[in-house]
C-alpha positions in Angstrom: 0.0 -0.1 -0.1 1.3 3.7 -0.9 1.4 6.0 2.2 0.3 8.9 0.5 -0.4 12.2 2.4 -2.4 15.4 1.4 -2.0 18.5 3.6 -4.4 20.5 5.1 -3.1 24.0 6.4 -1.7 23.6 10.0 -2.4 19.8 10.0 -1.7 16.5 8.3 -4.4 14.0 7.0 -3.3 10.3 6.4 -3.8 8.5 2.9 -7.0 6.7 4.4 -9.0 9.9 4.5 -7.6 11.0 0.8 -9.3 7.7 -0.3 -12.2 8.4 1.1 -12.1 12.0 -0.6 -11.7 10.1 -3.9 -14.7 7.8 -2.9 -16.8 11.0 -2.2 -15.8 12.4 -5.3 -16.0 9.8 -7.7 -18.3 7.3 -6.3 -20.7 10.3 -5.2 -21.3 8.6 -1.6 -20.8 10.0 1.7 -17.3 9.6 3.0 -17.3 8.5 6.5 -13.9 9.6 6.9 -14.4 13.1 6.0 -17.5 14.0 8.1 -15.6 16.5 9.7 -15.1 18.7 6.8 -17.3 17.5 4.2 -20.7 16.6 5.5 -21.8 20.1 4.2 -18.6 21.6 2.8 -15.0 21.9 1.6 -12.6 24.7 1.3 -10.1 23.6 -1.4 -7.2 25.6 -2.6 -4.7 25.2 -5.6 -1.0 24.6 -5.0 -0.7 25.5 -8.6 -0.4 28.8 -10.5 -1.4 27.1 -13.9 -4.4 28.8 -15.3 -5.4 25.8 -17.4 -4.6 23.6 -14.4 -7.0 25.7 -11.8 -9.9 26.0 -14.5 -9.9 21.8 -15.1 -10.1 21.6 -11.2 -13.9 24.1 -11.6 -14.6 21.6 -14.7 -13.7 18.5 -12.6 -15.8 19.5 -9.8 -18.7 20.5 -11.6 -18.8 17.1 -13.4 -18.1 15.2 -11.0 -19.0 16.1 -7.6 -22.3 15.3 -5.9 -23.0 18.8 -4.7 -26.7 18.0 -3.7 -26.1 18.4 -0.1 -22.7 19.8 -0.2 -20.9 23.2 -0.8 -17.4 23.7 -2.1 -14.9 26.5 -2.0 -12.6 26.7 -4.4 -9.3 29.2 -3.5 -6.9 29.7 -6.4 -4.5 32.2 -8.2 -2.5 32.2 -11.4 0.5 33.6 -12.7 0.0 36.5 -15.7 -3.2 35.5 -17.7 -6.1 37.1 -19.7 -9.2 34.8 -19.3 -12.0 35.5 -21.6 -15.7 34.8 -21.1 -17.3 31.5 -23.1 -18.5 33.6 -25.7 -16.0 36.5 -26.1 -13.5 37.5 -28.7 -10.0 37.3 -27.9 -9.0 39.8 -30.6 -12.0 42.6 -29.5 -10.9 41.9 -25.8 -7.3 42.4 -25.2 -3.5 42.8 -27.0 -2.7 39.7 -28.1 0.7 41.2 -29.6 1.8 42.4 -25.8 0.5 39.5 -24.8 2.8 37.2 -27.2 5.8 39.9 -26.4 5.7 39.6 -22.4 4.4 35.5 -22.2 1.0 36.3 -20.7 -1.2 33.4 -21.3 -4.5 33.4 -22.9 -7.5 30.9 -21.5 -11.2 30.8 -22.4 -13.2 29.7 -19.6 -16.5 27.9 -19.6 -18.6 30.4 -17.9 -20.0 33.5 -19.6 -19.1 37.0 -18.5 -16.3 39.4 -19.5 -12.7 39.8 -19.8 -10.0 39.7 -16.6 -6.6 39.8 -16.0 -5.2 37.7 -13.3 -1.7 37.2 -11.5 -0.4 36.1 -8.2 -1.6 39.4 -6.9 -5.3 38.7 -7.6 -7.8 36.1 -5.9 -10.1 33.9 -7.5 -13.1 32.4 -5.5 -15.4 29.2 -6.8 -18.5 28.8 -4.9 -19.8 25.6 -5.8 -23.6 24.4 -4.7 -26.5 22.5 -6.5 -28.4 24.5 -9.1 -31.1 24.9 -6.6 -29.1 26.6 -4.0 -27.2 28.9 -6.4 -26.9 32.4 -5.1 -24.3 35.0 -6.2 -25.6 37.8 -4.3 -25.3 35.8 -1.0 -21.6 34.5 -1.8 -20.6 38.4 -2.6 -22.1 39.3 0.8 -20.0 36.3 2.5 -16.7 37.8 0.6 -17.8 41.7 2.1 -18.3 40.4 5.5 -14.9 38.6 5.4 -12.9 42.0 4.1 -14.9 44.1 7.0 -13.6 41.4 9.3 -9.9 42.0 8.4 -10.6 45.9 7.9 -13.8 47.3 9.4 -13.0 50.7 7.8 -13.3 49.3 4.3 -15.9 50.7 2.2 -17.0 47.5 0.1 -20.2 47.1 -1.3 -21.9 44.3 -4.0 -23.7 45.9 -7.1 -26.5 44.7 -8.8 -24.6 43.9 -11.4 -22.5 41.6 -9.0 -19.5 43.3 -8.7 -17.6 44.4 -5.9 -17.2 48.3 -5.5 -14.2 50.0 -3.2 -15.0 53.5 -2.0 -18.7 53.3 -4.4 -15.9 53.6 -7.8 -13.8 51.3 -7.9 -14.1 47.8 -8.8 -12.1 45.2 -6.9 -14.3 42.4 -8.3 -15.8 40.6 -11.1 -18.1 37.8 -11.7 -19.2 35.0 -14.0 -20.9 31.9 -13.7 -21.9 28.3 -14.8 -25.4 26.7 -14.4 -25.4 23.2 -15.1 -28.2 20.2 -15.1 -28.2 19.6 -11.5 -24.5 21.6 -10.5 -23.9 25.4 -10.3 -20.9 27.5 -9.7 -19.9 31.2 -9.3 -16.7 32.4 -9.3 -15.1 36.0 -9.0 -12.0 37.8 -8.6 -10.5 40.0 -5.5 -7.8 42.2 -6.5 -5.4 42.5 -3.8 -2.2 43.8 -5.5 -2.1 43.2 -9.3 -0.1 44.7 -11.6 -2.6 47.6 -12.9 -0.2 48.6 -15.7 -0.3 45.3 -17.0 -4.1 44.8 -16.4 -4.8 48.0 -18.2 -2.7 47.4 -21.1 -3.3 43.9 -21.7 -7.1 44.8 -21.6 -7.1 47.0 -24.6 -7.6 45.7 -27.9 -5.3 47.4 -30.5 -7.6 46.1 -33.3 -9.8 47.9 -35.6 -12.5 47.5 -37.7 -14.0 44.1 -35.8 -17.6 43.4 -36.4 -18.8 40.8 -34.2 -21.6 39.7 -31.9 -19.2 38.4 -29.3 -20.2 39.3 -25.4 -18.3 42.6 -25.1 -16.5 43.5 -21.6 -17.8 46.2 -20.0 -14.7 48.7 -18.9 -14.4 49.9 -15.3 -12.3 51.8 -13.0 -10.3 49.2 -11.1 -8.1 49.4 -7.8 -6.3 46.9 -5.7 -7.1 46.4 -1.8 -3.5 47.0 -0.8 -3.6 50.7 -2.1 -6.4 51.1 0.1 -4.6 49.3 3.0 -1.1 48.2 2.5 -1.3 45.8 5.0 -3.8 43.5 3.1 -2.4 40.2 1.7 -3.9 37.5 -0.7 -2.8 35.4 1.8 -5.0 37.2 4.9 -7.7 37.7 2.1 -7.9 34.1 1.5 -7.9 33.3 4.9 -11.0 35.7 5.6 -12.9 34.4 3.0 -12.3 30.8 4.0 -13.2 31.7 8.0 -16.2 33.6 6.8 -17.4 30.5 4.8 -17.1 28.2 7.4 -18.8 30.1 9.8 -21.5 30.4 7.3 -21.9 26.8 6.6 -21.0 25.5 10.0 -18.1 23.7 8.9 -14.5 23.3 10.2 -12.0 26.1 9.3 -10.0 23.8 7.2 -8.2 24.6 3.9 -7.1 21.7 1.8 -4.3 22.1 -0.2 -4.9 20.1 -3.7 -2.5 19.6 -6.7 -4.6 20.0 -9.9 -2.7 17.4 -12.2 -3.1 14.7 -9.2 -4.9 11.9 -11.2 -5.2 9.5 -8.4 -7.6 12.5 -6.6 -8.8 13.4 -9.8 -9.2 11.0 -12.3 -9.2 12.3 -16.1 -8.4 15.8 -15.0 -5.4 16.2 -17.1 -7.4 15.3 -20.1 -9.5 18.4 -19.6 -6.7 20.5 -18.5 -5.3 19.5 -22.2 -8.6 20.3 -23.7 -8.7 24.1 -22.2 -4.9 24.5 -23.9 -5.7 23.9 -27.2 -6.1 26.6 -30.0 -9.5 25.1 -30.7 -11.0 25.7 -27.5 -9.1 29.2 -26.7 -9.4 30.9 -30.6 -11.7 28.3 -32.2 -15.0 28.7 -30.1 -14.8 32.5 -30.9 -18.1 33.6 -32.2 -17.8 34.3 -36.1 -16.4 37.9 -37.0 -15.2 40.2 -39.6 -12.4 42.6 -40.0 -13.1 45.5 -42.4 -10.0 48.1 -42.1 -7.3 49.7 -43.9 -3.4 49.9 -43.3 -0.8 52.5 -44.8 2.6 51.0 -46.2 5.9 52.8 -46.8 7.7 51.5 -49.9 10.9 53.6 -51.1 9.4 56.7 -49.6 5.9 56.4 -51.3 2.7 55.9 -49.0 0.1 53.0 -50.1 -3.2 52.7 -48.3 -4.0 48.8 -48.6 -8.0 47.9 -47.5 -8.6 44.5 -46.1 -12.0 42.5 -45.8 -11.4 39.4 -43.5 -14.2 37.1 -42.2 -13.3 34.8 -39.6 -15.4 31.6 -38.3 -14.0 28.9 -35.7 -10.8 31.0 -35.7 -9.9 30.1 -39.3 -10.2 32.7 -42.1 -13.6 32.2 -44.3 -13.1 35.4 -46.5 -10.4 37.3 -47.2 -9.9 40.2 -49.8 -7.2 42.5 -50.2 -7.7 45.8 -51.9 -4.2 47.4 -53.6 -2.8 48.8 -56.9 -1.7 46.2 -59.3 0.9 48.0 -60.2 2.7 48.2 -56.8 2.2 44.0 -56.7 0.8 41.6 -59.2 -2.8 40.5 -58.9 -2.2 37.0 -58.9 0.4 37.1 -56.2 -2.3 38.8 -53.9 -4.6 36.6 -55.0 -2.5 33.7 -54.3 -2.2 34.9 -50.8 -6.0 35.5 -50.3 -6.8 31.9 -51.9 -4.1 30.4 -49.4 -5.2 32.3 -46.3 -8.8 30.6 -46.4 -9.0 27.7 -44.3 -5.7 28.9 -42.2 -5.6 29.8 -38.5 -6.3 33.3 -38.2 -3.2 33.9 -36.3 0.6 35.1 -37.1 2.2 32.0 -36.6 0.4 30.1 -39.2 0.4 33.1 -41.7 4.4 33.6 -41.2 4.9 30.0 -42.4 2.3 30.2 -45.1 3.7 33.2 -46.7 7.2 32.0 -46.3 6.0 29.1 -48.5 4.6 31.1 -51.0 7.4 33.2 -51.6 9.6 30.3 -52.2 7.6 29.5 -55.3 7.4 33.4 -56.5 9.4 34.8 -58.9 13.0 35.5 -58.3 12.8 39.5 -58.0 14.3 41.1 -55.0 11.7 44.2 -55.0 8.7 41.7 -55.4 10.1 39.8 -52.2 10.5 42.9 -50.5 7.0 44.4 -51.0 5.5 40.6 -50.3 7.4 40.5 -47.2 5.9 44.0 -46.2 2.4 43.2 -46.9 2.6 40.1 -45.2 3.8 41.9 -42.0 0.9 44.3 -42.2 -1.5 41.7 -42.8 -0.2 39.9 -39.5 -0.4 42.9 -37.5 -4.5 42.3 -37.7 -3.9 39.3 -35.9 
């Protein structure tokens, strides 16, 4: 028998209870060994800062755990990431060029709502319940009570839009939710000490001319709790929320640390993580959209305007039309680029590879090659 342990803050639970936890989750039956913490609720905290792993935990709990008579609070933080809602357009919501340059991840969650920026200065709270007991406002009031327990002078309140406002004006928390057939979850952020420069920079799209029916985000003024009270840390806020949750649900205040990649606890979870990382999920689930715009190119001190009309479906180019003078670039070359872009992913990496392959079969003309490269570089700025 392998002797495995999982850690609860300030205590260690033997493998026998871990096995009970697995039975409770997978077989959906009460676990006698978990009566003290799991009868009415669980408080879990991820040891990972990987957004795809943490989103996979949400999926796993929602899909596998019996929440009819139990509630779960999941605490998690991520390394720098932009997280878009289920029905959003990343080109419309964020600065993908800056994110690629700064190695900031992009993730699409299962819930709806708007786009948010995560880093280790931001806390994510996920409240799992049965669909019948789903209640966002009660969860937000719980967070408000936890914050006021830490600092009674804080002016924090929940709004009708299910945000948390600081001083009546600054958003410190946004909300989204997923309601399944029998289970539901509500998750929200809490800005403690996030990098507000990156937050404001990456949540500003540089792309023009997008026509889309995707869900748009609602811009808001934001502020960190630490800007109001420098003594407030993420760890303090998470502990306070956990304590208030335990009090509210009359359970022991134990925070169970979990490893989201542990298949012995969460069977099949790594497949969920892999799916959330795929291009087909992150970009391919974008609702159909089009870009009608123009850009200027400078070549040999002359200015040229190029008009572009691109339609994208499932993240792939469906229609591509470029309007530029034939005397600048032979129409056959332009048509070849348009034809080959159709069906390809709307992303700079694939376009670069495609353009390089086409260039090798073009006439060996130095000036034409320069013009071709300039055109392709500008097309990629749209992506």
